[in-house]
N, CA and C atoms as an extended XYZ file, in Angstrom:
321
Properties=species:S:1:pos:R:3:atomname:S:1:resname:S:1:resid:I:1 pbc="F F F"
N         9.063       11.546      124.472 N   MET     1
C        10.388       11.269      125.358 CA  MET     1
C        10.699        9.763      124.447 C   MET     1
N        11.623       10.052      123.776 N   SER     2
C        12.296        8.638      123.515 CA  SER     2
C        13.338        7.712      124.702 C   SER     2
N        13.145        5.936      124.118 N   GLU     3
C        13.896        5.507      125.213 CA  GLU     3
C        15.026        5.567      124.669 C   GLU     3
N        16.174        5.403      124.804 N   GLU     4
C        17.718        4.927      124.856 CA  GLU     4
C        17.544        3.573      125.080 C   GLU     4
N        17.447        2.492      123.522 N   ILE     5
C        17.644        0.887      123.539 CA  ILE     5
C        19.327        0.562      123.244 C   ILE     5
N        19.661       -0.080      123.795 N   ARG     6
C        20.916       -0.559      123.634 CA  ARG     6
C        21.213       -2.146      123.679 C   ARG     6
N        21.884       -2.996      122.747 N   SER     7
C        22.043       -4.527      123.077 CA  SER     7
C        22.951       -4.334      124.441 C   SER     7
N        22.396       -5.423      125.181 N   PRO     8
C        23.374       -5.442      126.188 CA  PRO     8
C        24.729       -6.319      125.923 C   PRO     8
N        25.334       -6.441      124.891 N   GLU     9
C        26.449       -6.614      124.074 CA  GLU     9
C        27.257       -5.133      124.267 C   GLU     9
N        26.472       -3.690      123.709 N   SER    10
C        27.243       -2.962      123.927 CA  SER    10
C        27.528       -1.890      125.331 C   SER    10
N        26.921       -2.792      126.205 N   ALA    11
C        27.283       -2.354      127.561 CA  ALA    11
C        28.727       -2.842      127.835 C   ALA    11
N        29.316       -1.872      128.706 N   THR    12
C        30.541       -2.389      129.372 CA  THR    12
C        30.866       -3.084      130.471 C   THR    12
N        31.279       -4.537      130.298 N   ALA    13
C        31.560       -5.316      131.894 CA  ALA    13
C        32.146       -4.527      132.821 C   ALA    13
N        32.189       -4.918      134.112 N   PRO    14
C        33.334       -4.327      135.350 CA  PRO    14
C        34.109       -4.763      134.865 C   PRO    14
N        35.406       -4.181      135.828 N   VAL    15
C        36.841       -4.953      135.423 CA  VAL    15
C        36.887       -6.008      136.149 C   VAL    15
N        37.464       -6.949      135.878 N   GLY    16
C        37.532       -8.346      136.739 CA  GLY    16
C        36.419       -9.048      136.076 C   GLY    16
N        35.448       -9.222      135.589 N   ARG    17
C        34.027       -9.898      135.284 CA  ARG    17
C        34.824      -11.281      135.197 C   ARG    17
N        34.242      -12.013      135.768 N   THR    18
C        34.810      -13.809      135.489 CA  THR    18
C        34.428      -14.329      134.809 C   THR    18
N        34.928      -15.008      133.399 N   ALA    19
C        34.761      -15.500      132.332 CA  ALA    19
C        33.818      -16.565      132.244 C   ALA    19
N        33.845      -17.037      132.825 N   LYS    20
C        32.738      -18.359      133.755 CA  LYS    20
C        31.559      -17.615      133.264 C   LYS    20
N        31.039      -17.133      133.064 N   TYR    21
C        29.822      -16.391      132.552 CA  TYR    21
C        29.490      -16.212      131.178 C   TYR    21
N        28.287      -16.990      130.717 N   GLU    22
C        28.076      -16.822      129.324 CA  GLU    22
C        27.328      -15.822      129.201 C   GLU    22
N        27.389      -14.930      128.018 N   GLU    23
C        26.545      -14.076      127.236 CA  GLU    23
C        25.483      -13.809      127.592 C   GLU    23
N        24.890      -15.572      126.908 N   ASP    24
C        23.269      -15.716      126.459 CA  ASP    24
C        22.842      -16.386      127.844 C   ASP    24
N        23.109      -16.917      128.620 N   ALA    25
C        22.639      -17.213      129.760 CA  ALA    25
C        22.031      -16.565      130.906 C   ALA    25
N        21.056      -17.044      131.760 N   ILE    26
C        20.865      -16.373      133.415 CA  ILE    26
C        20.794      -17.483      134.058 C   ILE    26
N        21.153      -16.879      135.256 N   TYR    27
C        21.759      -17.554      136.566 CA  TYR    27
C        21.082      -17.312      137.574 C   TYR    27
N        20.609      -18.075      138.071 N   GLN    28
C        20.662      -18.488      140.003 CA  GLN    28
C        21.285      -19.462      140.798 C   GLN    28
N        21.944      -18.878      141.752 N   ASP    29
C        22.520      -19.412      142.509 CA  ASP    29
C        24.042      -19.952      141.657 C   ASP    29
N        24.321      -19.037      140.826 N   GLY    30
C        25.753      -19.615      139.781 CA  GLY    30
C        25.431      -20.806      139.180 C   GLY    30
N        24.229      -21.194      138.629 N   LYS    31
C        23.650      -21.896      137.728 CA  LYS    31
C        22.773      -21.591      136.203 C   LYS    31
N        23.218      -22.113      135.598 N   ILE    32
C        22.514      -21.893      134.302 CA  ILE    32
C        20.958      -22.055      134.299 C   ILE    32
N        19.991      -20.901      134.394 N   VAL    33
C        18.471      -21.217      134.447 CA  VAL    33
C        17.553      -21.010      133.164 C   VAL    33
N        18.354      -20.477      132.224 N   ALA    34
C        17.772      -20.159      131.238 CA  ALA    34
C        18.761      -19.583      129.605 C   ALA    34
N        18.366      -20.087      128.587 N   ARG    35
C        19.014      -19.300      127.378 CA  ARG    35
C        18.158      -17.940      126.799 C   ARG    35
N        19.029      -16.826      126.817 N   VAL    36
C        18.353      -15.737      126.348 CA  VAL    36
C        18.387      -15.610      124.808 C   VAL    36
N        17.512      -14.955      123.847 N   ALA    37
C        17.245      -15.085      122.388 CA  ALA    37
C        16.540      -13.534      122.414 C   ALA    37
N        17.749      -12.623      122.087 N   GLY    38
C        17.093      -11.529      122.054 CA  GLY    38
C        17.141      -10.199      122.547 C   GLY    38
N        17.646       -9.517      123.692 N   ALA    39
C        17.685       -9.380      124.388 CA  ALA    39
C        18.314       -7.472      124.538 C   ALA    39
N        17.548       -6.234      125.052 N   GLU    40
C        17.547       -4.852      124.787 CA  GLU    40
C        17.741       -4.447      126.236 C   GLU    40
N        18.789       -3.619      126.563 N   VAL    41
C        18.552       -3.129      127.548 CA  VAL    41
C        18.298       -1.655      127.626 C   VAL    41
N        16.994       -1.152      128.580 N   ARG    42
C        16.522       -0.236      128.034 CA  ARG    42
C        16.725        1.084      129.352 C   ARG    42
N        18.011        1.477      129.242 N   SER    43
C        18.496        2.287      130.363 CA  SER    43
C        17.474        3.328      131.082 C   SER    43
N        16.589        4.052      130.282 N   ASN    44
C        15.709        4.817      130.496 CA  ASN    44
C        14.487        4.356      131.744 C   ASN    44
N        14.399        3.319      131.526 N   SER    45
C        13.799        2.914      132.544 CA  SER    45
C        13.965        1.721      133.588 C   SER    45
N        15.172        1.625      133.738 N   SER    46
C        15.891        0.247      134.402 CA  SER    46
C        15.288       -1.038      133.859 C   SER    46
N        15.337       -1.539      132.840 N   GLU    47
C        14.715       -2.862      132.465 CA  GLU    47
C        15.675       -3.697      131.272 C   GLU    47
N        15.529       -4.437      131.364 N   ILE    48
C        15.754       -5.171      130.181 CA  ILE    48
C        14.562       -5.903      129.612 C   ILE    48
N        14.504       -5.979      128.292 N   TYR    49
C        13.240       -7.047      127.766 CA  TYR    49
C        14.170       -7.732      127.210 C   TYR    49
N        13.431       -9.147      127.440 N   PHE    50
C        14.177      -10.287      126.695 CA  PHE    50
C        13.253      -11.023      125.595 C   PHE    50
N        13.332      -10.829      124.378 N   ASN    51
C        12.234      -11.593      122.964 CA  ASN    51
C        12.263      -13.019      123.539 C   ASN    51
N        12.814      -13.485      124.177 N   GLU    52
C        12.697      -15.305      124.660 CA  GLU    52
C        13.487      -15.710      125.837 C   GLU    52
N        12.843      -16.366      126.527 N   LEU    53
C        14.524      -16.954      127.446 CA  LEU    53
C        13.530      -18.512      126.955 C   LEU    53
N        14.215      -19.512      127.219 N   SER    54
C        14.490      -20.698      126.396 CA  SER    54
C        15.321      -21.717      127.822 C   SER    54
N        14.489      -23.119      127.697 N   GLY    55
C        14.866      -23.736      128.916 CA  GLY    55
C        15.362      -23.502      130.308 C   GLY    55
N        13.968      -22.554      130.311 N   SER    56
C        13.875      -21.640      131.543 CA  SER    56
C        13.105      -22.770      132.661 C   SER    56
N        12.489      -24.084      132.647 N   ASP    57
C        12.443      -24.854      133.908 CA  ASP    57
C        12.721      -24.477      134.788 C   ASP    57
N        14.014      -24.451      134.978 N   LEU    58
C        15.039      -24.418      136.163 CA  LEU    58
C        15.024      -22.912      136.648 C   LEU    58
N        14.153      -21.779      136.175 N   LEU    59
C        14.045      -20.317      136.745 CA  LEU    59
C        12.998      -20.663      137.756 C   LEU    59
N        13.281      -19.988      138.671 N   MET    60
C        12.523      -19.908      139.737 CA  MET    60
C        12.191      -18.441      139.679 C   MET    60
N        10.514      -18.040      139.748 N   LEU    61
C         9.851      -16.872      139.610 CA  LEU    61
C         9.305      -16.460      140.850 C   LEU    61
N         9.433      -15.388      141.606 N   PRO    62
C        10.285      -14.493      140.726 CA  PRO    62
C        11.381      -14.242      141.877 C   PRO    62
N        12.140      -14.931      142.002 N   GLU    63
C        13.496      -15.052      142.639 CA  GLU    63
C        14.320      -14.387      141.953 C   GLU    63
N        15.382      -13.571      142.538 N   GLU    64
C        16.035      -12.740      142.117 CA  GLU    64
C        17.219      -13.552      141.217 C   GLU    64
N        17.555      -13.041      139.480 N   CYS    65
C        18.483      -14.294      138.932 CA  CYS    65
C        19.213      -12.546      138.490 C   CYS    65
N        20.523      -13.447      137.577 N   GLU    66
C        21.584      -12.509      137.029 CA  GLU    66
C        22.249      -12.770      135.418 C   GLU    66
N        22.049      -11.548      134.726 N   PHE    67
C        22.193      -11.913      133.058 CA  PHE    67
C        23.285      -10.919      133.163 C   PHE    67
N        24.089      -11.451      132.205 N   GLN    68
C        25.919      -10.991      131.939 CA  GLN    68
C        26.004       -9.799      133.817 C   GLN    68
N        26.180       -8.487      133.784 N   LYS    69
C        26.783       -7.700      134.816 CA  LYS    69
C        25.219       -7.448      135.320 C   LYS    69
N        24.799       -7.551      135.357 N   TYR    70
C        23.118       -7.400      135.915 CA  TYR    70
C        22.281       -8.135      136.922 C   TYR    70
N        21.919       -7.869      138.222 N   ARG    71
C        20.802       -8.698      138.967 CA  ARG    71
C        19.553       -8.182      138.832 C   ARG    71
N        18.472       -8.825      138.503 N   LEU    72
C        17.210       -8.773      137.881 CA  LEU    72
C        16.326       -9.521      138.621 C   LEU    72
N        15.192       -8.903      138.541 N   ILE    73
C        13.903       -9.758      139.050 CA  ILE    73
C        12.987       -9.681      137.571 C   ILE    73
N        12.412      -10.910      137.182 N   VAL    74
C        11.705      -10.633      136.186 CA  VAL    74
C        10.198      -10.258      136.496 C   VAL    74
N         9.780       -8.956      135.894 N   GLN    75
C         8.421       -8.317      136.360 CA  GLN    75
C         6.905       -8.707      135.387 C   GLN    75
N         7.437       -8.759      134.138 N   ARG    76
C         6.216       -9.148      133.554 CA  ARG    76
C         6.548      -10.362      132.057 C   ARG    76
N         5.806      -11.086      131.567 N   ILE    77
C         5.890      -12.295      130.554 CA  ILE    77
C         4.773      -12.259      130.064 C   ILE    77
N         4.617      -12.037      128.567 N   GLU    78
C         3.648      -11.805      127.714 CA  GLU    78
C         3.191      -13.217      127.454 C   GLU    78
N         4.203      -13.983      127.343 N   TYR    79
C         3.900      -15.127      126.640 CA  TYR    79
C         4.350      -16.525      127.773 C   TYR    79
N         3.926      -17.664      127.634 N   ALA    80
C         4.580      -18.904      128.535 CA  ALA    80
C         3.711      -20.043      128.160 C   ALA    80
N         4.876      -20.800      126.948 N   SER    81
C         4.822      -22.482      126.947 CA  SER    81
C         5.360      -23.620      127.527 C   SER    81
N         4.627      -24.593      128.130 N   ARG    82
C         5.468      -25.625      128.782 CA  ARG    82
C         6.521      -26.116      128.002 C   ARG    82
N         5.994      -26.725      126.522 N   ILE    83
C         6.564      -26.687      125.766 CA  ILE    83
C         6.345      -26.349      124.246 C   ILE    83
N         7.395      -26.373      123.344 N   ASP    84
C         7.131      -25.094      122.142 CA  ASP    84
C         7.269      -26.410      121.135 C   ASP    84
N         5.870      -26.557      120.209 N   LYS    85
C         5.699      -27.699      119.364 CA  LYS    85
C         6.891      -27.827      118.311 C   LYS    85
N         6.992      -26.521      117.969 N   THR    86
C         7.986      -26.699      116.874 CA  THR    86
C         9.382      -27.119      117.346 C   THR    86
N        10.018      -26.854      118.495 N   ALA    87
C        11.052      -27.150      119.313 CA  ALA    87
C        11.063      -27.066      120.466 C   ALA    87
N        10.816      -28.536      120.758 N   PRO    88
C        10.798      -29.158      122.173 CA  PRO    88
C        11.760      -29.459      122.801 C   PRO    88
N        13.085      -29.408      122.402 N   GLN    89
C        14.259      -29.241      123.067 CA  GLN    89
C        14.481      -27.917      124.089 C   GLN    89
N        13.451      -26.966      123.725 N   LYS    90
C        13.553      -25.475      124.191 CA  LYS    90
C        13.380      -25.781      125.531 C   LYS    90
N        12.674      -26.947      125.596 N   GLY    91
C        12.006      -26.605      127.287 CA  GLY    91
C        10.794      -25.498      127.736 C   GLY    91
N        10.864      -25.124      128.884 N   ARG    92
C         9.410      -24.179      128.975 CA  ARG    92
C        10.244      -22.947      128.471 C   ARG    92
N         9.295      -22.213      127.307 N   VAL    93
C         9.740      -20.863      126.614 CA  VAL    93
C         9.035      -19.867      127.596 C   VAL    93
N         9.601      -18.823      127.688 N   LEU    94
C         8.778      -17.377      127.971 CA  LEU    94
C         9.206      -16.152      126.816 C   LEU    94
N         8.278      -15.493      126.218 N   ARG    95
C         8.576      -14.580      125.573 CA  ARG    95
C         8.143      -13.090      125.498 C   ARG    95
N         8.675      -12.474      125.295 N   GLY    96
C         8.017      -10.865      126.274 CA  GLY    96
C         8.834      -10.754      127.491 C   GLY    96
N         9.531      -10.797      127.917 N   VAL    97
C         9.444      -10.843      129.048 CA  VAL    97
C        10.475       -9.767      129.693 C   VAL    97
N         9.712       -8.896      130.557 N   VAL    98
C        10.735       -7.794      130.829 CA  VAL    98
C        10.982       -7.894      132.402 C   VAL    98
N        12.577       -7.821      132.929 N   ALA    99
C        12.931       -7.726      134.006 CA  ALA    99
C        13.280       -6.553      134.589 C   ALA    99
N        13.510       -6.237      135.807 N   GLU   100
C        13.640       -5.076      136.333 CA  GLU   100
C        15.240       -5.294      136.785 C   GLU   100
N        16.092       -4.250      136.800 N   ILE   101
C        17.219       -3.909      136.874 CA  ILE   101
C        17.369       -3.818      138.285 C   ILE   101
N        18.231       -4.653      138.973 N   LEU   102
C        18.546       -4.131      140.427 CA  LEU   102
C        19.799       -3.909      140.932 C   LEU   102
N        20.773       -3.789      140.030 N   GLY   103
C        21.958       -3.423      140.219 CA  GLY   103
C        22.606       -4.489      139.399 C   GLY   103
N        24.004       -4.551      139.838 N   TYR   104
C        25.262       -5.033      138.939 CA  TYR   104
C        25.388       -6.218      140.077 C   TYR   104
N        25.855       -6.920      139.661 N   ARG   105
C        25.932       -8.922      140.514 CA  ARG   105
C        27.519       -8.323      140.865 C   ARG   105
N        28.290       -9.296      141.991 N   GLU   106
C        29.307       -9.199      142.655 CA  GLU   106
C        30.008       -9.757      142.068 C   GLU   106
N        31.559       -9.603      142.238 N   GLN   107
C        32.816      -10.129      141.412 CA  GLN   107
C        33.047      -10.594      142.271 C   GLN   107
C-alpha cells in the first residue's frame, strides 16, 4: 500500500485564514516556538513529517501546537541536539520529527 505524500504548501488553507501565521513556523499559544525545514503531510496516516525543527527551545513537548492550518502533537523525534555545533544560532534542533494531526486550527 503506497502512502500519499504531499508538501504542506500544496494543501489548501481554510477560507479566511489569517496572514499573520508564517508558513515555516510552529506555534504554541499564538507564539512562534520553532522553525520548520522540510515538511511532508502524510494524509493516509494523518501525520506530518518534519526533516528539522530549529530554534525549538520554547517548544513544549508533548503540548499541542499549530503548523499552517493544522493542530498537532509531536509523537516521535529521531534526533535532538541542544546546540548544533555547525550552526549554533539554530538553538535546540530536532530532526526526523513525526507529529500527529489532531485537526485544524480555529480561525
